[in-house]
N, C-alpha and C positions, 0 to 999 in steps of 0.2 A: 819506584813505588809500584806495587802490584795493582793491576786493574781489578775493580769490583767484579764479583761473579754476577753475570746477567741473571735476571729473575727466572728466566725459563730454564736455567741450568741448576737452580737450587732445588735440592731434593725436597725440602719442606714445602715449597710452592707446588711441586708436582703431586705431593701427598694431599695437600688441601684440594687440589683440582680433582684428583681421582676419588678420594674418600668422601668429600663433602659436596663439592660443586656438581660433579657429574651424577651424584646420587640423589640430588634434590634436597640435600641438607643445607639449605641456604642460610639459616640462622648461624649454624656452626661455621660455615664458610666465611661469613662476614666477621664473626668474632676472630677466627684464625687470621684472616687477612689484616684486620685492624691491629692485632698483636704483632703481626709481622712488620707492619709499618714502623712500630715503635722499637722493635728488636733489631731492625736492619738499618742502622743509620747511614751505612755506606751506599745505600741504593741511589742510583742516578735517577734523574727526573723521568726518563723514559720508563724505567722499571716501576716507579711510583704511579706513572700514568696507567700502566697495565693493571696494577693492583686496584686502583680506584675504578677502573672500568669494570673489573670483576665484582667489586662491591656494588657498583651500580646495577650490573646484571642480576645479582642476587636480590637486591632491593626491589627491582622491577618484578621479579618472580613472586616476591612476597607482597606485592601491591603496597609497598611502604614508600609513600610519596616523599615524606620528610627526609628519609635516609637516602633516597634516590637523588633528590635535588642536591643534597650535600655532596654525594659522591660525584655527581655530574660537574659541580663547580670545581671540586678538587681536580677532577680529571682534566678539565679545560685548562686550569692553571698549570698543571704539569705538562700538558701537551704544548702549551705556548712556550714554556721554558725549554722544552726539548727542541721545538722548532727553531728557537733562537740559538741554543748552545750546541745541540747535537742533531742537526737536521738529517745527517746521514743515517741515523738510527731509525728514522721514520720511514725511509724508503718511499715507495710509490703506492703502498697498500693503504688506502683510506677507508676501508670497510668498517673498521672499528668505530670511529666517530660517527659515521653514517648510521650504523646499527644502533648505537647508543641514542642518537637523536630520534630514530624511529621508535625505539623502546619508550622514550619519553612521550612521544605523541600518543602511542597506544595506551600508556598508563594514565596520562592526564585526561584523555578523552573519557575514561571510565569514572574518574573521581573528582574532576574539577568542573565548575560551572563553565559555560561557553566562553564568557569573558575572561575568566582565569585561565582557561585552556589556551586561548589565543595569546594572552600575555606571556604565559610561561614558555610556550613553543617559540614565540618570537624572540624572547630573551636568550634561550639556548641556541637558536639558529644564528643569532647575531654574534654571540661570543665565538662560535666556530667560524663564522664568516670572516671575523677579524684576524684569524690566524692565516697568514699567507700560504702556509703549506696546504691548508685545507681549502679555504676561499669560499666566496659567495656562491659560485656556481654549484659546488658540491653540497653546500647547505641547502640550496634550492632543490637539488636533485633528491635529497633525503626527504624533504617535505613532499615533493611531487609523488614519490613512490608511496608514501604513507597516505596521500590523498585518495589514491585508487583503492587502497585497502579499506579506508573508511567508507568509500562509496559501495564497495562490494559487501561490506558488513552492515549496510543500511543505516549508517550513522550520517544521515543526510545533512543535518544542521551543522555538525562539526566539519564535515567535508566542505560545505558551502562557505562557512566563515573562514576556514583555513585557506581555501582556494583564493578568496578575495584578498586575504593577507599576503598570500604568495605573490599576487600581482603587484601589491604595494611594495613588497620587498624587492621585486625585480626593478621597479622604478628607483627605489631608494639606493639600491646597490648598482644601478646602471647595468642591469643584466637583461635588458629588454629582448635581446637576441638569443637568450638562452635556449638550448635545445628543449623541445617538449612544451613550449609555452602554448602552442596551438592546442595541444591536448587538454590544457587547463581551461582554455576558452570552451572547448567542447564539453568538458566535464561540468562547467558551470551552466551551460545550456541544458545539459541533461538534468541537472539538479533543479533548475528553474522549472523545467517541464514537469518534473515529478511533483512539484508543489501543487500543480493543478490550477484550473481556472484560466481565464483569459489573460490576467496579469502575468501569471507564470509563463504562459506561452509567448507573450509579447517579449518578456525579458529573455526567454530562451532564444528568440530570433535575434535580439541585440547581440548576445554572446556569439551566436553563429556567424553574424556579419563580421564581428571582430576576428573570429577564427579565419574567415575567408580573406580578410584584409591581410592577415599574416601569411596565409598560404591559399591562393585562389584555387588550388587543385585538391584541397582536402576533401576526400570522398565522403567521410562521415558528415562533415559540415554541409556539404552540398546536398546529400541525401536528406538530412534532418531539416534543412531549410525548406526544401521542396515539400516534404511531408507536412510541416507546420503551415506553410502557405496554403497548401491544398485543403488542409483541415479548417483553416480560417474561412476559406471560400465556402466550404460546406456549412460551417456554422452560420455564416451570414445568410446563406440560402435557407437554412432551417428557420432562422429568425424571421426572414421575409415570409416564408410559408406560414409560420405561426400567426403572424400579423394578418395575412390575407385570410387564413382560416377563421380566426376570431371574427373578422369583419363579416365574412360570409355567414357564419353561424348566427351572428347577431341579426343580420338581414332576414335570414330564414325564420328565425324565432319570431321576429316582429310580424312577418307576413303570416305565419301560422297563428299567432295570437289574434290577428284580424279575422282570420277564417273562423276561429273558435268562437269569437264574439257573435258570429252569425250562424252558429251551429243549429239553432232551432229551425232555420230556414233550409237546412240541407237534408237531402234524402238519407235514409238509414245506411245504405252501403257506403256513401261518401263520408258519413260521420265515423264509421269504422276505419276507413282509410286514413282520415285525419288523426285519429287516435294512434294508429300504427306509426304514422309519420312523426307524431310528437314523441313517441317512445324511441324511435330511431334517432331523432335529433338529440334527445337527452343522452343516449348512449355515446353519440359522437362527441358531445360536449365533455362527458366524463373522460373519454379516451384522450381527448385533446388536453385536458387538465393533466392527465397522467404523463403524457408525452412531454409536456412543458415542465414536469417535475414540480407542480404546485403543491403546497402544503395541504393536508386534509382539512376539510370543513366539517367540524364536528357539530352534530345536532342529535337530539333524542328522537327515536322512532321505534315503532313496533317491528321487531325483527321477523316475526313469523309472517306478518302481512307482506313484508318485502320479499321474503323467501318465496312465498306463493306467487308473487308478481313476477319474480325472476324466472320461475319454473313454468309459468303459464305457456310461453311459446313452445315448450318441449312436451306438452302433455299428449300430443298426437303421436310422438315417437318413443315415449317412455311411460312406464307404469310406475307412478310415484307412490311410494309407501311412506306415510307420515307416522313418526313416533314422537309425539309431542305431549308433554304433560301439562303445559300451560300455554294458551294461545295469546297471552298478554305480555310476553317477555319483551321488555324494552331495553334498548342499548343506546349509549351515546357514542356515535362513531360517524363515519362518512359513508352515507348510503350509496353515493355514486361510485366511490372506489370499491366498496364491497360488492356492488353489482358487477363490476369488471372481474373481480376475483372469482365470484361464484359462477358467472357466465362461462369463464374459462374452464372451471372444474366440471360444470355440467356438460359443456360442449365436448370435453375430453371423454366423458362417458358415452355420449351420442356417437362420436366418431368410432369408439372402440366397438360398439354394437354394430354399426354399419360396416366396419371393416371386416367383421366376421359373419356378415350377412345373417344376423340373428333376426328372427321374425319380430316385427314391431309389437306384436301381442305378447311377447315373452322377453321384455326388456325392463326388468325391475330396477328402480333406484330408490333405496331406502334412505330417508333423512331422519335422523334421530337428534333431537335437540334437548339438551339438559342445561340447567343453569343453577348457580348458587349465588351467594351474595356478591362475589367479585368477578366471576368468570362465567362465560357461556361456551358450551362445547357443542359442535355440530359434527355428526358422523355422516359421511356419504359412502354408501356401500352399494356396489353394483355386481352384476354377474356376467360381465362382458369379456371374460377370459383371463383377467388378471395381468400383472406386470412381471416380465421376466426378472428372475432373481438377480441376474447380472446387472440389470438396469436400475434396480431399486436404490442402491447407494447414491446414484447420480441423477435420479429422476427429476430433481428440481433445478438442475444445471441448465443453462441456456443451450439450445440446439441438441438436447438429448431427447430422443423420442423413439417409440416403438412403432411409429406409423409408416416408416419408410420414406425415402427421399422424395418420392413423387408428391407427397402431401405438403412439402415445404413447411414443416412444423418444427416444434421444439422450443417454442417460447411461451406457450400457454401456461404450463405449470410454473415455469420460472417467474412469469409475470404475476401469477396468483400469489405465489409466496412473497414476492417483492411487496405487493400491496398489503398483504395481511401482516407480514413481519416487520418490514422496514418502515412502512407508513402508518400502520394502525396498531403497532405494539402487540400483535397477536402471535399465533403460531400455526403453521400448516405442516403436517407431517403425514407419513404413511403409518397406519396402525401397526403395532408390533406383530400382531397375528393377522395374517391376510386370509380371506376366504379362499377355498380351493380353486374356484373358477371365477374369481372376480378381484376387485380392488377395493380397499377400505382406506379412505382419507379422513383425517381428523383436523378440524379447524377449531382453535380455541381463541376467544376474544375477550378482552376486558369489558366489563359492563359499562364503565365510564372512565 
């Protein structure tokens, strides 16, 4: 009896590959392969295995989960039959089942819920692991390779869940010594750290310890553990500093209130000093709130009165030009946080004038305030030389400054924008049209 012609030598198979599969005509390729399965009853299990793999490849390209699952199941059935009856045909090349499993992981990640994704991948990996020719170690390797692709593509939740399932499978299949398991511990540490917060960092340390139990010389795990431990020490120091600062501010505030109660008995120069101390202490309190990332404390106040108060200390070094149509504009916001933002913006103007040695009598700062029912707009316009056009796109980024390294600056505008936009739902931007020899900033705030 003549031997069946292998699938790779059949002209019709080569035609389907060249005319449909390689040209991206996957629907046509699936139809042709399916017809071939019916028309070639003499195909051996290995050849059927090849065709079902191709159908699976096409279904994955088409994002057709139903057809892919069907093809995968048929592929595994034929692979098992070949491994039993004709193992010599399989040889040592195990890339095809690995690639198909990786295609499954990529496809399911896009279309299934996280629970469905883990269940489907586990089922496929288990069926392949049960085939002696392929085995558990190679099934795990396929998952491991896909895990790092998921991490690189920022699919953190899927990578995290699949990495934990990977470890469960190593236990279930008694593959605890499988190559690369330390990399999975490190990956989980990385993913936990990316979750953020103290809990995430604590979990990251747990996984790093497991990695070092597996390999005490793992350089990544050693470096990351040291980084996280040092970070926790710094965070503890910051918490201690915040506690001590709050205590000190409270004591100073109480002492200052006692002095204010006796204000009538103080000489005029000392009263002025006490008022300055009170203002300085209030600024320290607001900065301390910001550093501790406290939520805004909203209250209603007269914005124009506050702007005049914030600008008062700079009246000796700036010529302030007010353009205000209404002195009674009220806003519901956090006056303490707004004080920080405007202080940074105003100090930025003062520094620019001083850096260019401009005469204090020729340092205008125009403040134009306009309001409607929902929004308030404040324009700040100076004549202090302007901002280099190369810096403008990045001017609100941290550590970006035109002041030079000796000033140790670059956070003022970043902090102002953080307060106005991230905390108070407003907007801080450079005006589209800039004055020829100055800078024009725009602040927009919700009225309530």
